[in-house]
Every structure is written in structure tokens, then in C-alpha cells.
N, C-alpha and C positions, 0 to 999 in steps of 0.2 A: 209238887204231889199233882198240881193241876196240870203242869206243862207234861208230864206222863200220861195222863189221862187223854189228854190233846192227840197224842202220838199212838196210845195203844188203841183206842178205836176206832180210828180210820184203817190202821193197818188190820184189826180184826175182819172190819167188813171186808178188805180186800182177799186176805185168804178164804173167807166163805164165797165168795163168787168165783175164786178159780176153781173151789172145790163140787160146787154145783155146776160150773161149766164142763168141769173134765167128767162129772156123772152123766150129764147130759150127752156129752160126745160119745162115750162109750156105749150109751143104750140106745142112740142113734134119735133120739129126740131132736138133738141139735139141728140134723139136716131138714126136717119136717119143720121146724120152726123158721130157719132162716133161708130155706130152698137150696140147701145144699145136701147131697147124700155122699156116702163114703164107698167106694167100689175100687179093687183092687190096689188099695193103700192111696188113691188120687181122688180128691174133692173135685167134683164137677157139680155144674148149676143145672137145673133142670129149666127144660124148656118149658115157657109159662105158654100153656095153651091159651090163655084168655086174649081174645084178639085187641089189638090196639089201633085207633084211627089218629091220621095226621092230616095235615094240609097240603097239597101239593104245590102250592106257592110259598109256605110259611113251613117247613117241614119241623122247625122247633115247637110247634102246636102239636101235642099230643093228648089223645082222650082214651079211656076206656069206652067209649060209647059213641056212636056215629051222630051227625049232627053238622052244623057250619061254622066255620074257622071264625073266631071272634075280631080277626082283622079284616079280612078282605071279604068275609061272608060266603067263601065258595066252600062247598060239600066237601066234609071230610071222605077219606077213602083211607081204607084199611091199610096197617102197615104190616108187611111182610118181612119176615126173617130169613136168614140164609137158608134154612130148610125148607121153608114154604114157599120160595121164589122158585125153585125148581120145577113145582106142580101146578105155577101159579097160568090162569089162561088169560089168551091174548088181551082181554081187556082189563085185567089186572096189570099185565104187564106195559100197556100203555098207559096206563094211569101211573104206573111206578115210572116211567119214563118222563113224565110230566114233573117229576121234581126237579130235573136237569134245567128245566126253563126259568124264565126271571120274568117277572110281571111289574108293568113299572106302570103308574097312574100318570094321568097327564101333568099334574104338578112335577113329578119325579122326574118326566120325561125334559120338562123344559129346565129345571134344576141341573141335573145332567147332562145337557146340551146335546141331547140324542137326537142324530139326523138320520133318515136314510136314503138309500135310492135303489132304482130298479135294476136289477142285471141284465143288460143287454148284449147280444153279439152284435160286432160291428168290426169293421176294417182297424187292424192294429198296424200303426207304423211307428218303428223304433229308429231313433237317431243317433249315430254312433259319432261321439265327439273325440278328436285326437289331437295331437301334435305332429308337427313336421317340419323338416327341412329341404330348403330347395337347392337341388344338387345341379351340377352340368349333366345334359344328356350325353351320355357315352358314347351314343352312337354318331353324336354328331362333334367329336372330338377329332383331332389330328396333329402331327409331328410335321413340322418342316426340316428335313435333313439335307446334307451335303450328300451327292450322289457322286462326288468326283472330289479327292484332295485339291486344296487349292487355297486363294486369300479373298479375302470378302473386300473386293475395292470397292464397293457402294451399296449401301443400306436404305431403303425405301421406306423402313417401319423404326422410327425413333423412338419409339415408349412401349410399354405394356398398355393395353386398351386401347390400341389405335385398331381400326376396322381396315380388314384387308378382301381383297375380292378374287375370286378363282382367277381369272383372267389378267390380273396386276403382276407383276413381279414384285416379291418383299425385298430380293438383293440380287447383287452380281458377282461373280465369282471369275477370278482367272486362275486358270488351272493348264500348265505346260500339256500336261497329257490329253486334254480336251484340244487345246490347238494341234497337238499332232496328229490326231484321230479326224480334224477336220481336214487338214492338209491330205491325209489318206482317202479320204470321201472324195475330193474334188480331183486328185489323180484318178481314181477308180472311175469318174466319170468323165474324165477326159479319154481313158483306153477305151471305155464302152463305145465313145463316139468314133473313135479310130477303128473298131474291129468289127463293127455292128455291119460294116459292108465287106466284109470279108466272105467269100464264096465258100470257106471251109465252116461247116455248121458250128463243132466245138470250139473254133476260135472265136467265132461270133456269141455264141451262149457263157464263153469264161468271162466274156466282159462285165455281162449283168451279173454274175456270180460274184465277183468282185465288188461292185457297186453294192449290193445287196448284202455282203457281209462287212463293208465300211460303215453303211446304215445303221446295220445291228448295233454294230459297236457305240455310236452316238446314241443310240436310244439306251444303252444301257448306262450311258453316262448322265441321263435324265435330258436330253434334248428331245424337245417334239418335233413331230413330224411337219410340223408349220413351220420350225425352225431351218429345218434341213431343207426344206425348198426353198427357202428364204437364201440358205448358204448356196444352193445350185444356182440360183438365179444371181447372185453377185458374183461367183466366182471366185471369194476370198474369204477367207476364216474370220470369225468373229472372237476379238482378244477377251471378252468378258460375256460369260455366259448368263442369263435371267433364269432366276430360280424361282418357281409359281409355288403355291399352295394349293393342296389338294381339295379345299372348301373353304367356302366364303365365312367370316365369321370375325373374333373378337381376338386379339394377341394377349394372352393370358400370361404368357412367359416368353421374355427375351434372353438368350443366352448368350450371343453374339456381340463385338462390336466391330465398326467400319477399320478395315486393316488387319484383323485377326486373321490366321491362318487355321485350316480345318481339315481335320483328317474326312475320309470317306466315313458316311453312317454318323457324322456327330450334328446333334440336334442343335439347330438353328431357333426357331420358335415351336410355341404350342399355341394352338388354334382352335377355337371353341366357339360354334354357332348357337346364340343364346335365344335365336327364334323360336326354340323350344325347349322345354327345361323338363326335369324329373323333381318331383315331390317326394319325399322320404316319408310316410307317417309311420308314427307307433300306435299299434291297436293293442288294449290290453287282452291277455289270453282267455278270459271269459267272453270275450267280443268277438276274437276273431274268427270264431265259427260261421258268423254272418256274413263274413267278406266275401265275396266273390268277384274273378277277372271280370272286368266290364261295365263295373256298377260306376255312377256317376258320383262325383266327390268336389265338395263345393271349397273352396280355398278362399281364406280370408288373412289379410298380413294388416298389421298396425299400420304400416305406410300409405295404405291406401283405405282408410274405414270406409265400409259403406261401396265399396267397388269390388264383389267377388269374383275370383275367376274359378273355371270350372275345367276339369279334365276328369280322366277313367282310370281307373286302377288296370294294370298292365299286367303286374308279375306280384306275387305274395311270395315272400323269401321262406325257404324251408326249414329255418331254424327259428329257436326262441332267444331272446337277451336272457342271460340267467341274472342279469344285477338289476335291470329294469321290468322282467317278467312281461315282455312284450313281444309281439312280432310285427315285425317292417313291411311295408306294403308299398310299391312304387306306382306312384300318379304320375302319367303321361300327359303333357296339356303345353298349349302352345302359349308364348308370353309377348303378345304384342307390346310393341314399344319397349321391350324388354325391361318392363318394370321388376320383372322378379328377379334378384340377385342370386346368384349362390351363396349358398351358408345363412339365407335369411329365414328366421324363424316364421310359421305360419300355424294356422289354426283349419284343420281338416272338419268338415261334416257329411256325413253319409246316412242319408236316409233310406231306409230298406223296408219294403212292406212286407208283412209277415201274413197277410190273408185275413178272411173272418175268422175271430176269435170271441170268445167271451170272457170279457174284462169288467175289471172293476176298479174303483178308485184304489191307490196303496194303502190310503188309511182305514180301507175296510178290512185287513188282514193283520191279524195279531200274530207276531211270530214269537213263540215262547223259546225257541233254540231247538227244540225237537220236534215241534207240530206248529201248524198254520190254520189257525182257526179264525172264523168268520161268524157273527152274531146274525142269524136270521131272524127277521119279522114276521111268525106264522101267523098270525094274527092282531088287531089291533093292541098294541101294549106287550105284546107276549113275545119273547125272544128265547132264540134258542141255538145253542153253539153246533159249527158244523166244520168237520176238519176239511180242509182245501189240498189242492195240490196245486202250485203254483209252474208258471212257462215264463215267457220272455217279459222283462218289466221296462216300461218306458220311465218318464220323466215324473208323472204323476198316476200312471196306471198300470197295471199287471194282468196277465193271462194268467186265466183259470184255468187247467185242464181238467179237474175233477172235483166235485164237491158242491157246485151251483148249476142251477141252469135258469136260463132267460126267464124274466118274470120273477124270480126272487126278490124279497127286499132285504136288502142286505145293510146293515148299521154302518155309516161312514166317519162318525164321530159319536163321543160317548163309549165308544165299545169296551174301553178300559175300566170306565166305572160302572157297565152292566158285568163286565168279569167279576170285579170286585164284589158285586153285591152277590153273583152267584158265588163266590167263595165263602163270603159272609154265611151263605145258607147253607153251604156244604153241598151244593148240588152242582158244580163249575164242570167237575169230571178231567180238568186240567191241570196243569203247572200254574201257580200264580207267581205273575211278574214281581220280580223283586222289588220292594222300595213304594209297592202299589198299596194304596189304603182307601178306604171307602169313609166319607164323612158320616159320622152320626147323624140318623134325621129319622124321625117318627114317619113311617109309611103313612099316604094319606089313605083313608078308607075310599074302597071302590064299591061296597054295594051297602044297604041299610045295614044298620047295626040288630044283630040279633036279640031275642028277648034277653033278661037279666039274668036268666039260670043259665046261660051259656056265657055269659060277661067273662072278661078275659082275668084268669089267676095266673099267680105265679107259679103254682103247683100243674097246670096243665102244659108248662115249659119245661123241656129237657134240650138245654144247651150242648 
């Protein structure tokens, strides 16, 4: 029986409470009591006409009358709702904007390691680092070919890597066709000497024509004019014809052996002049717009540490490598002592002057992914966020296109802690960086404590 009373009495009280609530709702008195009214079947909260007051530095402090903040001692400002904010005065808007600011006491500033620098306009120099490979200068390469079919009777170059000169023969070839052409030239010269004294002009001129035709045939076989003159003085043909290179350089490929028969056009040697070389450097696609023809490039090699080489960009390739996402640029440079070897890996450095610009340290800008934000110290201990637009970036500095002006003081360290403090107060106005938390600490008072009647109470806070 006692158990039934314990159940029956609370159940009766619940039923009575439901009946009373239903009666108040139907009569409209519930809306007056709780602040809600019923209109068109939808309950809406009535706008509270009673003004509220809050601290611009500590927005979680809310009071129903003006006064001083119990934490920092600042004068409270009137809190505006959405409907009232549209009609607020410029002074009120300025006060509302102060909510996004963050105030730090000297103690907090030291604990957060906050440091500021003055924004300046100065010369900005960008350095682009790249890697490259030493290549042959293609304009200083040549092939030594056989101008006539025959047998290599003698080789003056024994192995790859030998240095050859332009005026020194690299091989001597025996050719029956060349021997016959020399004999024809000697006969033409003898006939010209016999016919030059003829009183008939056509006969005397015919002798000169025969000599020129035989000489042209020899030159087509690769015989030089000096060799033809020597042949005319000697009066007898040479059994072997010397072969010369078109330029001086190093033999990089040897394709014949002594005693080998060759045909017309066969390649005997590949020659390269290594007094000048190319260095093909690879520049990433986000940096190659700064590369221009004629720019000076400094080359460093692991084989010669501390001894840089210098060259200039002569050509930028008009295509991009889809695998490495880089653009190649050709650097032409001298190679004293042939220290740079083809296929050698090197490091390249290009210094570019970007002119006068507003620059700040890289640590002064917070990149949230969608925006770049810098914290500006508007007054001692007072910081506000500022959206900035960035330009070129160097190793430790970045160009600011808009958002800052010379003379501004920007936080270069502790900016993330300032942003976290702003997020905790609800006034940061931008995205929170994931993983960032602010250590709980009691803010130090920055003004004398107010009277006891304005002492801090839990009822004054609305988190």
C-alpha cells in the first residue's frame, strides 16, 4: 500500500502540471510569462527592449547597466542585436568593431612570446635555386667524315679523349679515285702551259678552263687549296690524302681503325670543343615566370667547392616536362681548364631584383587556407586582425600587395596564440587553425579593481 502511494502522488502532480500548462498556453498567458508569443501557429521570441552592456575586450561579460569591466576596468559598451546594428551610429559601430581586437597585458605578452616589427618598404631580391646538368655546346661539335672512298693508311688519333687541332691531320687515306684526280689536274696544268702562248684566244682560254675543272674536282674530294698548290709545285700526285677536322677540340667518339676501308660520307670521329659548355637547369613552373634571357647564373659543383662558375641564360625551352613539372633553361658559360665535364650535376643560383616593395617576415602572416591574416598592434598591447594579399616570397620574407602600409607594427611571433585568444573570446572573425589551443591562464588586471558592487559574478558571464 505504501508503494502505491509513492507512485500515485508524483503521477498526480505531473498530470496537474500538464493541465495547468495547457490552460496557460491556450489563454496566451504562457507567452507573457516565458517571453514567447504565438502568431500564425509559430512561436517567436519577443525582442528584449531592455539594453545590455558588455566589455569590448571580454565579450563574455554582460550586464544590464553601464559600468566598468570587473576584469580589465574598461568602460562597458551597449550590446547590439541584429535588428539594432543596422541603425547604430558610427561611434557605436567603432565600439562594436573593438570586439574583434585582442588585448594583452605585459605579463601575457611575455608568456606568449609576442614580438612585433615595423612594416617597411625596401628592396626585395629573390633567389631561385635549381639543379642542372652540364652538356656539350652543340654549336661547338663536329663530325669528321670521309669525303672520298678509300683505305685508312694512317691514324694520328689513337683513342677517345685526345685533343686535336684544326690545322693538324687526324688521319691519312689512300684512294684510287683521288690519285686519278690528281693526275688529271697535273695534265691540265701542263696543257695550260703549252696552250697559253697560242695566238688563238679560244685555245689559250681553253687551257685555263681545264685547270679550273680539275681543281674543282679535287676540292670536292676534300683537298685544300694549299694542298693543290703543293701538288702543282711538286709535279707528282700524293699517295695519301691528309684529313683535317673542322674545329679544334676533344675526340669524344672514334669509329675507325687503321687499315679500315671507308665509303664516302662515313663518320670517322666526333669532335667537341669544351672551352665553352651548356648547363641545362630545371626551374619549377611557379618560378620560371621570373626567368629572363640574359640573367646571370652562378653555378656550383661538388667537385670544386667554394669555386663558383658564372654564365648567362641564353635560351628558355618553350615546353614543360610533365613528369618533373619543370621548365628547362640553357646557360652558356666559359669552361676554363675544362673543369666542367659533360653530364656533371651542378647547382644553379639566380638572383632577381624585384624592386621596391612592402615586405614582412614570413612568420608575420597566418595562412588559414582561404585567407592570409596578419595581427597588427594598433596601440600598446592592442592587436587587431588584418587580411593581406601576398606576392613574391623569399627565404624568410614575403611581399605584401595590400592590407599593410609602412609604419604598421605586425606580430612576427606569438600570432597563433593571439589568434587562439581571439577565438576563445569569439571575436577572431576567421577560421581557427586545426589543432591550435590556448593554455588556460588567468588574465592579469590592467586597471584598478572597481568597487565591490561591480565585483565579478558568475551571473554576469554568458559564455
